[in-house]
C-alpha positions in Angstrom: -31.1 33.6 40.2 -32.6 30.3 41.0 -31.1 27.9 43.5 -32.6 24.9 41.7 -31.6 23.0 38.5 -34.3 21.0 36.9 -36.1 20.9 40.3 -33.1 19.8 42.3 -31.1 21.8 44.8 -28.0 23.3 43.1 -25.7 22.0 45.8 -27.1 18.5 45.4 -26.5 18.6 41.7 -22.9 19.7 42.2 -22.4 16.9 44.8 -23.9 14.3 42.5 -21.6 15.4 39.6 -18.6 15.2 41.9 -19.5 11.7 43.1 -20.1 10.6 39.4 -16.7 12.1 38.4 -14.9 10.4 41.3 -16.6 7.0 40.4 -15.6 7.3 36.8 -12.0 8.1 37.7 -12.0 5.2 40.1 -13.3 2.9 37.4 -10.6 4.0 35.0 -7.8 3.5 37.6 -9.2 0.0 38.6 -9.3 -1.3 35.0 -6.0 0.2 34.1 -4.4 -1.6 37.1 -6.2 -4.8 36.1 -5.0 -4.5 32.5 -1.3 -3.8 33.5 -1.2 -6.7 35.9 -2.6 -9.2 33.4 -0.2 -12.0 32.7 -0.1 -11.4 28.9 0.1 -7.6 29.1 3.8 -7.3 28.1 3.4 -9.7 25.2 0.4 -7.8 23.9 2.4 -4.6 24.1 5.3 -6.2 22.1 2.9 -7.5 19.5 1.3 -4.1 19.1 4.7 -2.5 18.7 5.8 -5.2 16.2 2.6 -4.6 14.2 3.1 -0.8 14.2 6.8 -1.3 13.2 5.6 -3.6 10.4 3.1 -1.0 9.1 5.8 1.7 9.3 8.2 -0.7 7.5 5.7 -1.0 4.5 5.5 2.8 4.4 9.2 3.0 4.5 9.6 0.6 1.7 7.3 2.5 -0.6 9.9 5.0 -1.7 12.3 2.2 -2.5 9.8 1.0 -5.1 9.7 4.5 -6.5 13.5 4.4 -7.0 14.8 6.7 -4.3 17.9 4.5 -3.9 16.8 2.9 -0.7 17.2 -0.8 0.1 15.8 -3.2 -2.6 15.5 -7.0 -2.5 18.3 -9.2 -3.6 17.8 -9.9 -7.3 19.1 -13.4 -6.9 16.8 -14.4 -4.0 13.5 -15.6 -5.5 11.6 -15.4 -2.2 12.6 -11.7 -1.7 11.7 -10.9 -5.3 8.4 -12.6 -4.9 7.6 -10.7 -1.7 8.7 -7.4 -3.5 6.4 -8.3 -6.4 3.4 -9.0 -4.2 4.1 -5.9 -2.1 4.1 -3.8 -5.3 0.8 -5.2 -6.5 -0.8 -4.7 -3.1 0.5 -1.2 -2.6 -0.5 -0.2 -6.2 -4.0 -1.5 -5.7 -4.4 0.2 -2.3 -3.2 3.5 -3.7 -5.5 3.2 -6.7 -8.5 2.4 -4.5 -7.6 5.4 -2.4 -7.7 7.6 -5.5 -3.9 8.1 -5.9 -3.8 6.7 -9.5 -0.4 8.0 -10.5 1.5 6.6 -7.6 -0.5 3.4 -7.7 0.3 3.1 -11.4 4.1 3.3 -10.6 3.8 0.3 -8.2 1.6 -1.7 -10.6 4.1 -1.0 -13.4 6.9 -2.2 -11.1 5.0 -5.4 -10.6 4.4 -5.9 -14.3 8.1 -5.4 -15.2 9.2 -7.8 -12.4 6.7 -10.5 -13.6 8.0 -13.4 -15.6 4.9 -13.3 -17.9 4.3 -9.6 -18.1 1.9 -9.9 -21.0 -0.4 -12.1 -19.1 -0.3 -9.9 -16.0 -0.9 -6.8 -18.1 -4.0 -8.4 -19.6 -5.2 -9.2 -16.2 -4.8 -5.6 -15.1 -6.5 -4.5 -18.3 -9.6 -6.5 -17.2 -9.6 -5.5 -13.5 -8.6 -1.9 -13.6 -10.6 1.0 -14.9 -9.7 2.4 -18.3 -8.1 5.5 -16.6 -6.1 3.4 -14.2 -4.9 1.0 -16.9 -3.9 3.9 -19.1 -1.8 5.4 -16.3 -0.1 2.0 -15.8 0.7 1.7 -19.5 2.2 5.2 -19.5 4.4 4.3 -16.5 5.9 1.1 -18.2 8.8 2.8 -20.2 10.1 4.8 -17.3 9.6 1.9 -14.9 12.0 -0.2 -17.0 14.7 2.4 -16.6 14.0 2.9 -12.9 14.2 -0.8 -12.2 17.3 -1.1 -14.3 18.9 1.5 -12.0 17.5 -0.2 -8.9 18.7 -3.6 -9.7 21.8 -2.7 -11.8 22.8 -4.5 -14.9 21.2 -7.7 -13.7 17.7 -6.4 -14.6 18.7 -5.7 -18.2 20.3 -9.1 -18.6 17.3 -10.8 -17.2 14.8 -9.1 -19.4 16.2 -7.6 -22.6 12.8 -7.4 -24.2 10.1 -4.9 -23.3 6.8 -6.4 -22.2 4.6 -7.8 -24.9 1.2 -6.1 -25.1 -1.9 -7.7 -26.4 -5.0 -5.6 -26.6 -8.1 -7.5 -25.7 -10.7 -4.7 -26.0 -13.2 -4.0 -28.8 -12.3 -1.7 -31.6 -8.9 -0.2 -32.1 -6.5 0.0 -29.2 -5.8 3.4 -27.5 -2.8 5.2 -28.8 -0.5 4.4 -25.8 -1.2 0.7 -26.2 -0.7 0.8 -30.0 2.7 2.5 -29.4 3.8 -0.4 -27.1 2.5 -3.0 -29.6 4.4 -1.3 -32.4 7.6 -1.0 -30.3 7.6 -4.6 -29.4 7.0 -6.0 -32.9 10.6 -6.7 -34.0 9.8 -9.8 -36.1 11.1 -8.2 -39.4 
């Protein structure tokens, strides 16, 4: 067996590796000490924990939108309802972009049902979402109405007695799901 590694004495290579390891460990200890003793260290830690708690809070609010009986915003507080609406749109879009179309459709349908002008919002989503995603949203609308009525109690039914109006803006005849919604909302006779 050879006593050299790449032309260097084996004991010298081991000594150099030991010195490099000790220098790296010293470097880590020095900068950790410097970081901990920084004047804004505790504030940075608090901010990081708040940010993590905020991210966990959004994840914890997702089941509430799905109707698991968790805390929901106060129906009478417009600011809370607006935040809930925007949160539902954001979560729905994020889930759809991640490929989770069904769960994203639930959140988008929640937003549509909470919107004051649901027909306009539905037409916006028709233009911005793919056909598959839009079809999934339309399929969620009837069950979403019931789920939101359960979440918000009788106040949701009193606030919106009519189902959303649907206007098809595409070329040719509308898909069957949209035609059913159009036929269901046409109570002019």
